[in-house]
C-alpha positions as CSV (number, residue, x, y, z in Angstrom):
1,M,11.6,-24.9,-56.4
2,S,11.1,-27.9,-54.5
3,A,8.6,-29.2,-52.1
4,E,11.1,-29.5,-49.6
5,Y,12.1,-25.9,-49.6
6,L,8.5,-24.6,-49.8
7,S,8.0,-27.1,-47.0
8,A,11.0,-25.5,-45.0
9,Y,9.7,-21.8,-45.6
10,A,6.4,-22.4,-44.5
11,A,7.8,-23.8,-41.4
12,I,9.9,-20.9,-40.7
13,G,6.5,-18.4,-41.5
14,T,4.5,-20.5,-39.5
15,F,7.6,-20.1,-36.3
16,L,7.5,-16.7,-36.7
17,V,4.0,-16.2,-36.7
18,I,4.1,-18.2,-33.6
19,A,6.7,-16.5,-31.9
20,I,5.3,-12.9,-32.5
21,T,1.9,-14.0,-31.3
22,A,3.6,-15.0,-28.2
23,I,5.3,-11.7,-27.9
24,A,2.0,-9.8,-28.3
25,A,0.6,-12.1,-25.6
26,V,3.0,-11.3,-23.4
27,I,2.9,-7.7,-24.0
28,Q,-1.0,-7.5,-23.6
29,L,-0.4,-9.5,-20.4
30,R,1.9,-7.0,-19.0
31,H,-0.7,-4.2,-19.9
32,I,-3.7,-5.9,-18.3
33,R,-1.5,-6.8,-14.9
34,G,-0.7,-2.9,-15.0
35,A,-4.2,-2.2,-15.2
36,N,-5.2,-4.2,-12.8
37,Q,-2.8,-3.3,-10.5
38,L,-3.8,0.4,-11.0
39,T,-7.6,-0.4,-10.5
40,G,-6.5,-1.8,-7.1
41,L,-4.2,1.2,-5.9
42,L,-7.2,3.2,-7.0
43,H,-9.6,1.2,-4.7
44,L,-7.5,1.8,-1.6
45,T,-6.7,5.3,-2.1
46,E,-10.9,5.8,-2.2
47,A,-10.9,4.0,0.8
48,W,-8.3,5.8,2.6
49,R,-9.9,9.0,1.6
50,G,-13.4,7.5,2.5
51,D,-15.2,8.6,5.3
52,A,-15.3,6.0,7.9
53,I,-11.1,5.6,7.5
54,Q,-10.9,9.4,7.9
55,Q,-13.2,9.2,11.2
56,A,-10.7,6.4,12.2
57,N,-7.9,8.5,12.0
58,K,-9.1,11.3,13.7
59,F,-10.1,8.9,16.9
60,I,-6.7,7.1,16.6
61,H,-5.2,10.8,17.1
62,A,-7.8,12.4,19.1
63,E,-9.3,9.4,21.6
64,L,-7.2,6.1,21.4
65,P,-4.5,6.8,23.8
66,A,-6.8,7.6,26.4
67,R,-8.7,5.2,25.7
68,L,-6.3,2.4,25.6
69,G,-5.9,3.2,29.1
70,D,-9.5,2.4,30.3
71,A,-9.9,-1.3,31.3
72,D,-13.1,-1.9,29.9
73,Y,-12.0,-0.5,26.7
74,R,-9.1,-2.9,26.5
75,A,-11.6,-5.7,27.4
76,E,-13.7,-5.0,24.3
77,L,-11.0,-5.0,22.2
78,M,-9.8,-8.5,23.3
79,A,-13.1,-10.1,22.8
80,Q,-13.1,-12.5,19.7
81,D,-14.6,-10.1,17.3
82,P,-14.7,-6.4,18.6
83,N,-17.3,-4.2,17.2
84,R,-15.7,-1.7,14.8
85,Q,-18.1,0.7,15.6
86,T,-16.7,0.9,19.4
87,H,-13.4,0.1,18.0
88,P,-12.5,2.3,14.8
89,E,-8.7,1.6,15.2
90,L,-9.4,-1.6,13.9
91,L,-10.9,-0.3,10.5
92,V,-7.5,1.1,9.8
93,A,-5.8,-1.8,10.8
94,D,-7.8,-4.0,8.9
95,M,-7.4,-2.0,5.9
96,L,-3.8,-2.0,6.1
97,E,-3.7,-5.5,6.8
98,Q,-5.5,-6.2,3.5
99,T,-3.1,-4.0,1.6
100,G,-0.2,-5.7,3.0
101,S,-1.7,-9.0,1.7
102,Y,-2.3,-7.3,-1.6
103,I,1.5,-6.1,-1.9
104,K,2.7,-9.3,-0.4
105,Y,0.9,-11.4,-3.3
106,G,2.1,-8.9,-6.4
107,M,-1.5,-7.7,-6.7
108,I,-0.8,-3.9,-6.4
109,D,2.9,-2.6,-7.0
110,G,4.4,-1.9,-3.3
111,Q,6.7,0.8,-4.2
112,Q,4.0,2.8,-6.1
113,F,1.7,2.2,-2.7
114,L,4.7,3.2,-0.7
115,D,5.5,6.2,-2.5
116,I,2.4,8.0,-2.0
117,V,1.8,6.3,2.0
118,A,4.7,5.2,3.4
119,G,4.8,7.9,6.1
120,Y,1.1,7.1,6.8
121,V,1.8,3.3,7.1
122,T,4.9,3.9,9.8
123,H,2.8,6.6,11.6
124,M,-0.2,3.9,11.9
125,W,1.7,1.2,13.0
126,D,3.4,3.1,15.6
127,C,-0.6,4.3,16.8
128,L,-1.5,0.9,16.3
129,K,1.1,-1.6,17.8
130,G,-0.1,-1.7,21.2
131,V,-3.7,-2.7,19.6
132,V,-1.9,-5.4,17.6
133,A,-0.2,-6.3,20.4
134,L,-3.6,-7.1,22.4
135,R,-5.4,-8.9,19.9
136,R,-2.7,-11.0,19.4
137,I,-2.7,-11.9,22.8
138,A,-6.6,-12.3,22.3
139,T,-6.2,-14.5,19.9
140,N,-3.0,-16.5,21.1
141,S,-1.7,-15.7,17.6
142,S,1.5,-13.9,16.2
143,S,-0.2,-13.7,12.7
144,L,-2.9,-11.6,13.2
145,Y,-2.4,-8.4,11.4
146,E,1.0,-9.6,10.1
147,N,0.2,-8.4,6.9
148,F,-0.3,-5.2,8.6
149,E,3.2,-5.7,10.2
150,Y,4.5,-6.4,6.8
151,L,3.6,-3.5,5.2
152,A,5.1,-1.4,8.0
153,V,8.4,-3.3,7.4
154,L,8.1,-2.2,3.6
155,A,7.0,1.5,4.5
156,Q,10.0,1.8,7.1
157,D,12.5,0.7,4.8
158,F,11.0,2.5,2.1
159,Y,11.0,5.8,4.1
160,A,14.6,5.3,5.2
161,K,15.7,4.8,1.5
162,H,14.1,7.7,0.8
163,Q,14.5,10.1,3.3
164,A,15.3,13.2,0.9
165,G,12.2,12.0,-1.1
166,N,11.5,10.0,-4.1
167,Y,11.7,13.1,-7.0
168,P,13.2,12.0,-10.2
169,R,16.6,12.7,-10.9
170,G,17.5,14.7,-13.2
171,V,14.7,16.4,-13.3
172,R,14.3,20.0,-12.5
173,R,12.4,21.2,-9.8
174,L,10.0,24.0,-9.9
175,M,10.7,25.3,-6.1
176,T,13.6,25.0,-4.3
177,E,13.9,24.6,-0.7
178,P,14.6,28.1,0.0
179,E,11.7,29.1,-2.0
180,W,9.2,26.8,-0.8
181,R,10.6,27.7,2.7
182,D,10.1,31.4,2.2
183,L,6.8,31.1,0.8
184,A,5.4,29.1,3.9
185,A,7.1,31.6,6.1
186,R,4.8,34.4,4.7
187,F,1.7,32.6,5.4
188,T,2.7,31.5,8.8
189,E,3.8,35.3,9.8
190,A,0.7,36.4,8.5
C-alpha cells in the first residue's frame, strides 16, 4: 500500500474521530442544558411553595383589594423602593418578573413551567395589574415588571391553547370526567 493511500485513510480516520467527538459534545451540551433548566425550574417551584410567597398569596387574596382603596397604602406602594414586608404583593410580582426573564432568555423552558403554573400566573397578573400600573407611574417607566407581563401573555396563550388540559394524546386516562365528577360529588354531599 502506498504512502498516499495511508495518508488518505489517516485523514478520513481523523475526520471521523473529530466528527464523532463533535456529535458527542453537542449531545452532552444538550444534557447539561436540560439539567440546568431542571435545576432552575426546581428552584422556582421551591420558591413558589415557600412560606413568604404563600403568605403573600394569602395577602393578595384576603387583603390587597381593600388595601388598594387606602390612599396611604397606595402612597407607600408608589415610594421609590416600597418595603416588601408591608407590601408582600411585590414579592409575588418580583418572583414572576424574575421567572419571565428566565424564560425570555431560555434559562428555563417556558412550556414546561407554564404547564405547571399557567393558571397561577394569569390569576396573579389579574390580581396585581393595578399594583404594576401604580409602580409604573411611580417610576415613570413601562419597563417595570415587563417580564411579569411577558410571562402573563405567555401564560394566557398557553392556557387558551390547552383549555381542555395538556394531557398527552393517545395515553389512556385513569379517571374519566363522569368518574371524577361522581367521586367528587360523594365527598361534597357528605
